[in-house]
TIMAR-765591 format. One record per residue (C-alpha): x, y, z. Coordinates in nm, 3 decimals, always signed. Each point is the difference from the previous one (the first is absolute). Example, Ala and Ser with C-alpha at 12.3 -4.5 7.8 and 13.67 -1.06 7.14 Angstrom:
% TIMAR-765591
+---------+---------+---------+
!      xx !      yy !      zz !
+---------+---------+---------+
!  +1.230 !  -0.450 !  +0.780 !
!  +0.137 !  +0.344 !  -0.066 !
+---------+---------+---------+
% end
This chain:
% TIMAR-765591
+---------+---------+---------+
!      xx !      yy !      zz !
+---------+---------+---------+
! +12.595 ! +11.481 !  +9.024 !
!  -0.270 !  +0.028 !  -0.228 !
!  -0.348 !  -0.106 !  +0.165 !
!  -0.235 !  -0.278 !  -0.150 !
!  -0.289 !  +0.166 !  -0.155 !
!  -0.335 !  -0.062 !  +0.172 !
!  -0.255 !  -0.165 !  -0.234 !
!  -0.327 !  +0.060 !  +0.176 !
!  -0.264 !  -0.262 !  +0.047 !
!  -0.075 !  -0.318 !  -0.190 !
!  -0.355 !  -0.119 !  +0.034 !
!  -0.106 !  -0.364 !  +0.010 !
!  -0.045 !  -0.167 !  -0.337 !
!  +0.274 !  +0.190 !  -0.169 !
!  +0.268 !  -0.171 !  -0.201 !
!  +0.228 !  -0.220 !  +0.204 !
!  +0.293 !  -0.006 !  -0.237 !
!  +0.106 !  +0.346 !  -0.030 !
!  -0.022 !  +0.339 !  +0.183 !
!  -0.338 !  +0.188 !  -0.047 !
!  +0.018 !  +0.326 !  -0.170 !
!  -0.209 !  +0.282 !  +0.074 !
!  -0.271 !  +0.093 !  -0.218 !
!  +0.079 !  +0.265 !  -0.282 !
!  -0.251 !  +0.248 !  -0.141 !
!  +0.044 !  +0.261 !  -0.267 !
!  +0.185 !  +0.308 !  +0.129 !
!  -0.225 !  +0.315 !  +0.018 !
!  +0.090 !  +0.371 !  -0.127 !
!  +0.182 !  +0.104 !  +0.340 !
!  +0.185 !  -0.354 !  +0.017 !
!  +0.146 !  +0.068 !  -0.353 !
!  +0.100 !  +0.354 !  +0.110 !
!  +0.164 !  -0.128 !  +0.295 !
!  +0.180 !  -0.275 !  -0.189 !
!  +0.134 !  +0.268 !  -0.254 !
!  +0.144 !  +0.227 !  +0.279 !
!  +0.157 !  -0.327 !  +0.149 !
!  +0.138 !  -0.077 !  -0.338 !
!  +0.154 !  +0.353 !  -0.055 !
!  +0.165 !  -0.025 !  +0.339 !
!  +0.144 !  -0.332 !  -0.059 !
!  +0.141 !  +0.122 !  -0.336 !
!  +0.154 !  +0.299 !  +0.151 !
!  +0.169 !  -0.217 !  +0.278 !
!  +0.137 !  -0.251 !  -0.233 !
!  -0.080 !  -0.361 !  -0.023 !
!  -0.017 !  -0.163 !  +0.331 !
!  +0.152 !  -0.348 !  +0.115 !
!  -0.261 !  -0.288 !  -0.015 !
!  -0.113 !  -0.092 !  +0.345 !
!  +0.227 !  -0.228 !  +0.193 !
!  -0.123 !  -0.345 !  +0.152 !
!  +0.004 !  +0.014 !  +0.370 !
!  +0.333 !  -0.111 !  +0.157 !
!  -0.064 !  -0.211 !  +0.326 !
!  +0.239 !  -0.051 !  +0.290 !
!  +0.145 !  -0.338 !  +0.001 !
!  +0.018 !  -0.206 !  +0.315 !
!  +0.176 !  -0.334 !  +0.016 !
!  -0.203 !  -0.292 !  +0.135 !
!  -0.006 !  -0.370 !  -0.048 !
!  -0.233 !  -0.166 !  -0.241 !
!  -0.356 !  -0.026 !  +0.168 !
!  +0.096 !  +0.241 !  +0.275 !
!  -0.292 !  +0.130 !  +0.231 !
!  -0.036 !  +0.342 !  +0.092 !
!  -0.209 !  +0.297 !  +0.167 !
!  +0.003 !  +0.357 !  +0.052 !
!  -0.034 !  +0.219 !  +0.317 !
!  +0.069 !  +0.342 !  +0.106 !
!  +0.185 !  +0.096 !  -0.322 !
!  +0.219 !  -0.313 !  +0.012 !
!  +0.010 !  -0.314 !  -0.204 !
!  +0.058 !  -0.328 !  +0.182 !
!  +0.136 !  -0.289 !  -0.199 !
!  +0.051 !  -0.373 !  +0.099 !
!  +0.142 !  -0.303 !  -0.207 !
!  -0.223 !  -0.207 !  -0.190 !
!  -0.052 !  -0.380 !  +0.017 !
!  +0.257 !  -0.053 !  -0.256 !
!  +0.274 !  +0.044 !  +0.252 !
!  -0.143 !  -0.229 !  +0.276 !
!  +0.278 !  -0.180 !  +0.177 !
!  +0.265 !  +0.238 !  -0.092 !
!  +0.219 !  +0.221 !  +0.224 !
!  -0.042 !  +0.360 !  +0.015 !
!  -0.374 !  +0.032 !  +0.020 !
!  -0.070 !  +0.343 !  +0.059 !
!  -0.269 !  +0.292 !  +0.012 !
!  +0.099 !  +0.343 !  -0.100 !
!  -0.169 !  +0.339 !  +0.060 !
!  +0.039 !  +0.251 !  -0.275 !
!  -0.115 !  +0.362 !  -0.088 !
!  -0.297 !  +0.022 !  -0.238 !
!  +0.141 !  +0.338 !  -0.144 !
!  +0.333 !  -0.168 !  -0.141 !
!  +0.034 !  -0.341 !  +0.100 !
!  +0.282 !  +0.045 !  +0.240 !
!  +0.065 !  -0.263 !  +0.233 !
!  -0.048 !  +0.131 !  +0.382 !
!  +0.019 !  -0.345 !  +0.178 !
!  +0.065 !  -0.377 !  -0.001 !
!  -0.162 !  -0.267 !  +0.216 !
!  +0.146 !  -0.361 !  -0.029 !
!  -0.229 !  -0.275 !  +0.073 !
!  +0.140 !  -0.307 !  +0.227 !
!  +0.210 !  -0.243 !  -0.214 !
!  -0.232 !  -0.229 !  -0.203 !
!  -0.317 !  +0.197 !  +0.035 !
!  -0.225 !  +0.124 !  -0.297 !
!  -0.251 !  +0.263 !  -0.014 !
!  -0.374 !  -0.098 !  +0.007 !
!  -0.130 !  +0.358 !  -0.018 !
!  +0.042 !  +0.386 !  +0.070 !
!  -0.286 !  +0.175 !  +0.139 !
!  -0.054 !  +0.350 !  +0.165 !
!  -0.108 !  -0.028 !  +0.347 !
!  -0.066 !  +0.350 !  +0.159 !
!  +0.303 !  +0.224 !  -0.078 !
!  +0.227 !  -0.320 !  -0.009 !
!  +0.120 !  -0.258 !  -0.258 !
!  -0.105 !  -0.366 !  +0.101 !
!  +0.229 !  -0.247 !  -0.146 !
!  -0.127 !  -0.363 !  -0.012 !
!  +0.266 !  -0.258 !  -0.052 !
!  +0.045 !  -0.393 !  +0.025 !
!  +0.290 !  -0.233 !  +0.004 !
!  +0.033 !  -0.181 !  -0.308 !
!  -0.022 !  -0.330 !  +0.169 !
!  -0.153 !  -0.072 !  +0.340 !
!  -0.063 !  +0.277 !  +0.229 !
!  -0.249 !  +0.258 !  +0.143 !
!  -0.110 !  +0.290 !  -0.228 !
!  +0.150 !  +0.314 !  +0.144 !
!  -0.157 !  +0.372 !  -0.037 !
!  +0.209 !  +0.314 !  +0.090 !
!  -0.115 !  +0.372 !  +0.023 !
!  +0.244 !  +0.222 !  -0.171 !
!  +0.052 !  +0.380 !  +0.017 !
!  -0.068 !  +0.116 !  -0.358 !
!  +0.253 !  +0.303 !  +0.045 !
!  +0.274 !  -0.199 !  +0.115 !
!  -0.054 !  -0.348 !  -0.029 !
!  +0.045 !  -0.095 !  +0.374 !
!  -0.198 !  -0.261 !  +0.141 !
!  -0.240 !  +0.066 !  +0.266 !
!  -0.137 !  -0.324 !  +0.094 !
!  -0.016 !  -0.352 !  -0.108 !
!  -0.261 !  -0.290 !  +0.059 !
!  -0.022 !  -0.345 !  -0.117 !
!  -0.300 !  -0.089 !  -0.224 !
!  -0.205 !  +0.098 !  -0.303 !
!  -0.179 !  +0.343 !  +0.065 !
!  -0.364 !  +0.072 !  -0.041 !
!  -0.137 !  +0.341 !  +0.057 !
!  -0.317 !  +0.078 !  +0.211 !
!  -0.260 !  +0.228 !  -0.078 !
!  +0.122 !  +0.263 !  +0.268 !
!  +0.347 !  +0.012 !  -0.138 !
!  +0.149 !  -0.273 !  +0.213 !
!  +0.210 !  -0.305 !  -0.075 !
!  -0.030 !  -0.370 !  +0.047 !
!  +0.262 !  -0.254 !  -0.062 !
!  -0.079 !  -0.356 !  -0.101 !
!  +0.256 !  -0.271 !  +0.105 !
!  -0.198 !  -0.332 !  -0.106 !
!  +0.131 !  -0.341 !  +0.062 !
!  -0.106 !  -0.330 !  -0.153 !
!  +0.008 !  -0.171 !  +0.337 !
!  -0.272 !  +0.253 !  +0.107 !
!  +0.240 !  +0.212 !  +0.257 !
!  +0.014 !  +0.285 !  -0.193 !
!  -0.088 !  +0.357 !  +0.126 !
!  -0.141 !  +0.334 !  -0.065 !
!  +0.163 !  +0.338 !  +0.135 !
!  -0.150 !  +0.343 !  -0.009 !
!  +0.261 !  +0.279 !  +0.014 !
!  -0.007 !  +0.373 !  +0.022 !
!  +0.108 !  +0.101 !  -0.369 !
!  +0.174 !  +0.306 !  +0.138 !
!  +0.219 !  -0.169 !  +0.241 !
!  -0.021 !  -0.374 !  -0.078 !
!  -0.084 !  -0.078 !  +0.349 !
!  -0.218 !  -0.303 !  +0.072 !
!  -0.386 !  +0.083 !  +0.098 !
!  -0.143 !  -0.366 !  +0.029 !
!  +0.036 !  -0.349 !  -0.166 !
!  -0.214 !  -0.284 !  -0.072 !
!  +0.101 !  -0.380 !  -0.076 !
!  -0.099 !  -0.111 !  -0.368 !
!  -0.182 !  -0.326 !  -0.077 !
!  +0.117 !  -0.251 !  -0.237 !
!  -0.273 !  +0.129 !  -0.243 !
!  +0.135 !  +0.359 !  +0.017 !
!  -0.193 !  +0.343 !  +0.029 !
!  -0.240 !  +0.169 !  -0.196 !
!  -0.078 !  +0.367 !  +0.013 !
!  -0.320 !  +0.201 !  -0.006 !
!  +0.101 !  +0.333 !  -0.170 !
!  -0.139 !  +0.323 !  -0.124 !
!  +0.100 !  +0.252 !  -0.269 !
!  +0.323 !  +0.108 !  +0.221 !
!  +0.119 !  -0.342 !  +0.132 !
!  -0.056 !  -0.266 !  +0.258 !
!  -0.269 !  +0.039 !  +0.274 !
!  -0.030 !  -0.328 !  +0.152 !
!  +0.220 !  -0.322 !  +0.012 !
!  -0.177 !  -0.341 !  -0.033 !
!  +0.141 !  -0.316 !  +0.130 !
!  -0.151 !  -0.326 !  -0.087 !
!  +0.146 !  -0.355 !  +0.125 !
!  -0.081 !  -0.312 !  -0.181 !
!  -0.228 !  -0.125 !  +0.278 !
!  -0.228 !  +0.306 !  -0.074 !
!  +0.103 !  +0.245 !  +0.265 !
!  -0.029 !  +0.370 !  -0.115 !
!  +0.117 !  +0.292 !  +0.173 !
!  -0.024 !  +0.348 !  -0.133 !
!  +0.233 !  +0.263 !  +0.115 !
!  +0.031 !  +0.387 !  -0.019 !
!  +0.271 !  +0.097 !  -0.235 !
!  +0.095 !  +0.321 !  +0.219 !
!  -0.008 !  -0.181 !  +0.348 !
!  +0.014 !  -0.351 !  -0.054 !
!  -0.274 !  -0.068 !  +0.231 !
!  -0.269 !  -0.280 !  -0.096 !
!  -0.320 !  +0.143 !  -0.117 !
!  -0.179 !  -0.323 !  -0.086 !
!  +0.067 !  -0.369 !  +0.077 !
!  -0.189 !  -0.288 !  -0.126 !
!  -0.003 !  -0.338 !  -0.212 !
!  -0.063 !  -0.101 !  -0.349 !
!  +0.003 !  -0.354 !  -0.139 !
!  +0.358 !  -0.177 !  +0.038 !
!  +0.210 !  -0.046 !  -0.322 !
!  -0.132 !  -0.307 !  -0.168 !
!  +0.364 !  -0.166 !  +0.024 !
!  +0.056 !  +0.166 !  +0.342 !
!  +0.315 !  +0.116 !  -0.127 !
!  -0.064 !  +0.349 !  -0.216 !
!  -0.293 !  +0.150 !  -0.174 !
!  +0.014 !  +0.030 !  -0.374 !
!  -0.232 !  +0.304 !  +0.057 !
!  +0.072 !  +0.245 !  +0.305 !
!  +0.002 !  +0.356 !  -0.107 !
!  -0.153 !  +0.320 !  +0.037 !
!  -0.175 !  +0.154 !  -0.298 !
!  -0.226 !  +0.299 !  +0.001 !
!  -0.040 !  +0.013 !  +0.378 !
!  -0.080 !  -0.361 !  +0.025 !
!  +0.167 !  -0.318 !  +0.116 !
!  -0.012 !  -0.256 !  -0.280 !
!  +0.080 !  -0.387 !  +0.164 !
!  -0.030 !  -0.316 !  -0.187 !
!  -0.292 !  -0.184 !  +0.113 !
!  -0.128 !  -0.345 !  -0.112 !
!  +0.130 !  -0.171 !  -0.313 !
!  +0.014 !  +0.258 !  -0.290 !
!  -0.142 !  +0.290 !  +0.190 !
!  +0.101 !  +0.322 !  +0.183 !
!  -0.187 !  +0.204 !  +0.259 !
!  +0.018 !  +0.366 !  +0.039 !
!  +0.001 !  +0.136 !  +0.384 !
!  -0.063 !  +0.339 !  +0.136 !
!  +0.308 !  +0.151 !  +0.181 !
!  -0.244 !  +0.164 !  +0.253 !
!  -0.184 !  -0.317 !  +0.166 !
!  +0.181 !  -0.291 !  -0.222 !
!  -0.360 !  -0.082 !  -0.121 !
!  -0.038 !  -0.207 !  -0.314 !
!  -0.111 !  +0.222 !  -0.271 !
!  -0.011 !  -0.218 !  -0.312 !
!  +0.135 !  -0.311 !  -0.160 !
!  +0.120 !  -0.064 !  -0.356 !
!  +0.143 !  -0.311 !  -0.209 !
!  +0.349 !  +0.029 !  -0.104 !
!  +0.157 !  -0.211 !  -0.273 !
!  +0.321 !  -0.162 !  +0.122 !
!  +0.220 !  +0.158 !  -0.284 !
!  +0.334 !  +0.106 !  +0.043 !
!  +0.077 !  +0.349 !  +0.037 !
!  -0.371 !  +0.080 !  +0.091 !
!  -0.017 !  +0.304 !  +0.231 !
!  -0.217 !  +0.266 !  +0.171 !
!  +0.109 !  +0.361 !  -0.043 !
!  -0.135 !  +0.332 !  +0.099 !
!  -0.163 !  +0.172 !  -0.298 !
!  -0.041 !  +0.365 !  +0.168 !
!  -0.269 !  -0.146 !  +0.240 !
!  -0.146 !  -0.291 !  -0.203 !
!  +0.163 !  -0.338 !  +0.040 !
!  +0.143 !  -0.139 !  -0.300 !
!  +0.079 !  -0.356 !  -0.087 !
!  +0.281 !  -0.027 !  -0.248 !
!  +0.256 !  -0.272 !  -0.149 !
!  +0.296 !  -0.043 !  -0.193 !
!  -0.191 !  -0.025 !  -0.331 !
!  -0.148 !  +0.344 !  +0.046 !
!  -0.334 !  +0.171 !  +0.006 !
!  -0.187 !  +0.124 !  +0.306 !
!  -0.300 !  -0.119 !  +0.197 !
!  -0.112 !  +0.269 !  +0.246 !
!  -0.231 !  -0.094 !  +0.304 !
!  -0.223 !  +0.253 !  +0.217 !
!  +0.188 !  +0.003 !  +0.318 !
!  -0.330 !  +0.026 !  +0.191 !
!  -0.186 !  -0.287 !  -0.140 !
!  +0.296 !  -0.211 !  -0.203 !
!  -0.243 !  +0.013 !  -0.304 !
!  +0.167 !  +0.050 !  -0.329 !
!  +0.041 !  +0.357 !  -0.085 !
!  +0.167 !  -0.026 !  -0.330 !
!  +0.215 !  -0.236 !  -0.227 !
!  +0.238 !  +0.107 !  -0.291 !
!  +0.255 !  -0.250 !  -0.130 !
!  +0.188 !  +0.254 !  -0.222 !
!  +0.223 !  +0.142 !  +0.282 !
!  +0.310 !  -0.119 !  +0.033 !
!  +0.056 !  +0.201 !  +0.316 !
!  -0.210 !  +0.207 !  +0.232 !
!  +0.112 !  +0.212 !  +0.309 !
!  -0.143 !  +0.260 !  +0.201 !
!  +0.120 !  +0.379 !  -0.009 !
!  -0.149 !  +0.287 !  +0.132 !
!  -0.361 !  -0.151 !  +0.048 !
!  +0.003 !  -0.133 !  -0.366 !
!  +0.127 !  -0.293 !  -0.165 !
!  +0.276 !  -0.004 !  -0.243 !
!  -0.018 !  -0.299 !  -0.248 !
!  +0.226 !  -0.124 !  -0.263 !
!  -0.025 !  -0.193 !  -0.337 !
!  +0.319 !  -0.118 !  -0.210 !
!  +0.167 !  +0.252 !  -0.160 !
!  +0.393 !  +0.018 !  -0.100 !
!  +0.210 !  -0.194 !  +0.266 !
!  -0.047 !  +0.169 !  +0.310 !
!  -0.184 !  +0.294 !  -0.154 !
!  -0.354 !  -0.107 !  +0.051 !
!  -0.317 !  +0.175 !  -0.113 !
!  -0.144 !  +0.156 !  +0.341 !
!  -0.358 !  +0.084 !  +0.077 !
!  -0.193 !  +0.148 !  +0.299 !
!  -0.297 !  -0.203 !  +0.134 !
!  -0.296 !  +0.066 !  +0.237 !
!  +0.086 !  -0.249 !  +0.265 !
!  -0.368 !  -0.041 !  +0.084 !
!  -0.112 !  -0.093 !  -0.345 !
!  +0.306 !  -0.086 !  -0.181 !
!  -0.097 !  +0.257 !  -0.297 !
!  +0.286 !  +0.172 !  -0.184 !
!  +0.016 !  +0.388 !  +0.099 !
!  +0.294 !  +0.074 !  -0.199 !
!  +0.296 !  -0.134 !  -0.247 !
!  +0.343 !  +0.126 !  +0.101 !
!  +0.199 !  -0.170 !  -0.289 !
!  +0.295 !  -0.231 !  +0.002 !
!  +0.245 !  +0.085 !  +0.299 !
!  +0.246 !  -0.165 !  +0.215 !
!  -0.087 !  +0.103 !  +0.328 !
!  +0.267 !  +0.171 !  +0.236 !
!  -0.009 !  +0.254 !  +0.294 !
!  -0.284 !  -0.023 !  +0.286 !
!  -0.280 !  +0.206 !  +0.140 !
!  +0.256 !  +0.043 !  +0.307 !
!  +0.261 !  +0.202 !  -0.232 !
!  -0.051 !  +0.363 !  -0.083 !
!  -0.034 !  -0.069 !  -0.342 !
!  -0.254 !  -0.293 !  +0.044 !
!  -0.057 !  -0.285 !  -0.241 !
!  +0.203 !  +0.036 !  -0.318 !
!  +0.000 !  -0.197 !  -0.319 !
!  +0.280 !  -0.040 !  -0.258 !
!  -0.043 !  -0.137 !  -0.370 !
!  +0.291 !  -0.054 !  -0.269 !
!  -0.075 !  +0.213 !  -0.314 !
!  +0.146 !  -0.032 !  -0.345 !
!  +0.314 !  +0.162 !  -0.052 !
!  +0.160 !  -0.132 !  +0.337 !
!  -0.215 !  +0.226 !  +0.212 !
!  -0.189 !  -0.032 !  +0.349 !
!  -0.329 !  +0.156 !  +0.061 !
!  -0.070 !  +0.077 !  +0.364 !
!  -0.325 !  +0.072 !  +0.123 !
!  -0.153 !  +0.097 !  +0.316 !
!  -0.319 !  -0.239 !  +0.066 !
!  -0.309 !  +0.169 !  +0.155 !
!  -0.191 !  -0.312 !  +0.079 !
!  -0.307 !  +0.223 !  +0.164 !
!  -0.050 !  +0.208 !  -0.300 !
!  +0.076 !  -0.289 !  -0.257 !
!  +0.262 !  +0.221 !  -0.162 !
!  +0.383 !  -0.006 !  -0.077 !
!  +0.220 !  +0.347 !  +0.000 !
!  +0.305 !  -0.055 !  -0.178 !
!  +0.324 !  +0.078 !  +0.193 !
!  +0.267 !  -0.041 !  -0.259 !
!  +0.132 !  -0.162 !  -0.324 !
!  +0.342 !  -0.122 !  +0.077 !
!  +0.261 !  -0.110 !  -0.227 !
!  +0.097 !  -0.344 !  +0.051 !
!  -0.157 !  -0.300 !  +0.178 !
!  -0.089 !  +0.020 !  +0.374 !
!  -0.183 !  -0.269 !  +0.229 !
!  -0.082 !  +0.184 !  +0.312 !
!  -0.059 !  +0.360 !  +0.076 !
!  -0.104 !  +0.220 !  +0.313 !
!  -0.102 !  +0.360 !  -0.003 !
!  +0.126 !  +0.187 !  +0.318 !
!  -0.095 !  +0.343 !  -0.181 !
!  +0.229 !  +0.214 !  -0.216 !
!  +0.180 !  -0.325 !  -0.114 !
!  -0.069 !  -0.337 !  -0.118 !
!  +0.226 !  -0.293 !  +0.110 !
!  -0.021 !  -0.320 !  -0.216 !
!  +0.182 !  -0.309 !  -0.017 !
!  +0.233 !  -0.129 !  -0.287 !
!  -0.102 !  -0.375 !  -0.068 !
!  +0.391 !  -0.055 !  -0.086 !
!  +0.076 !  +0.181 !  +0.340 !
!  +0.036 !  +0.340 !  +0.155 !
!  -0.234 !  +0.293 !  +0.053 !
!  -0.083 !  +0.302 !  -0.162 !
!  -0.124 !  +0.342 !  +0.172 !
!  -0.210 !  +0.166 !  -0.283 !
!  -0.074 !  +0.381 !  +0.050 !
!  -0.406 !  +0.022 !  -0.052 !
!  -0.236 !  +0.288 !  +0.059 !
!  -0.311 !  -0.098 !  +0.219 !
+---------+---------+---------+
% end
């Protein structure tokens, strides 16, 4: 198979629509001599065949399939287009040649919510098409054998543990902590009607925060389940549920008086500041790499200083903002899901870099990190590795055809065909 040619770096601000070409300069005397020698050798050897296009290994998969890579293997699960049908399966394949190694069948009627790498195992989260609990199963990636199974939706802790949420509308839900290797239960907690919020760091959940409609707050350690803080905040205005009861940037944000939200510290549950909030649909608080962002469905971002609640910066340009590696990635409209991506300083909102127009794929937890794909003229797809900290894009490949999602496990690229199926492309790092 012919490898995909490495194309080097693309600096922010370069043309979005085509692959950037390296700068040219007139050849010097030595370069002309080398070129002449090469021409003589090529003439003596005869005309060579034109370079072949890269040939991928094709892997069957339904439209919208989900997939991950782990330990030289590709794990594929049916996508949302097959919800409710029989034969829901997860398959394990070799990355080198796409050969199927094993097949795991989900319970009848289930559909996959997600695949995730958990330690050295594959965590499959599924749910019945109708009523029923979410189910998580840890598979051996070498054989497809189930190691353990738990009810609930998984949440990672910062120390590498697993929590499983089992919410109930009636308020009798539960949270279970398990050993990620054996699946054995470590501790459990009842979940209130309001649900659960989490305090996190860069690696995962560090504390579990429970708030009841009457204002009782309990903060639990995510590893042991032990309570580390109890206290009270004002009850929900309707005594049924809060509109806001969430943890953002290390603060508990709770709806207070009419049209206000108050921030409480999670060390002493002391009131830090209060801000007015307009009662608009879709208005929400989000973590902006340490700042508190207030966003709605219309777009734009308003950042608050988490220490004081005072306005930090406001920018109405952004149609989306999310934290990544201590920076913010912002978006402005582009072509469909290919949006123009920008890197921001979370403290000031200042633009640090322009990454270009991309549909984002991959994550910082995967070997290849965050990738972007962009459709080019001539039915081609550009794949770039986005370095958010440096504000640069390294071009990984230009692939023939159209591809929606890609991951980069190393010596290959695995991409999803929007019409169905996967392709394993040879690609040098």
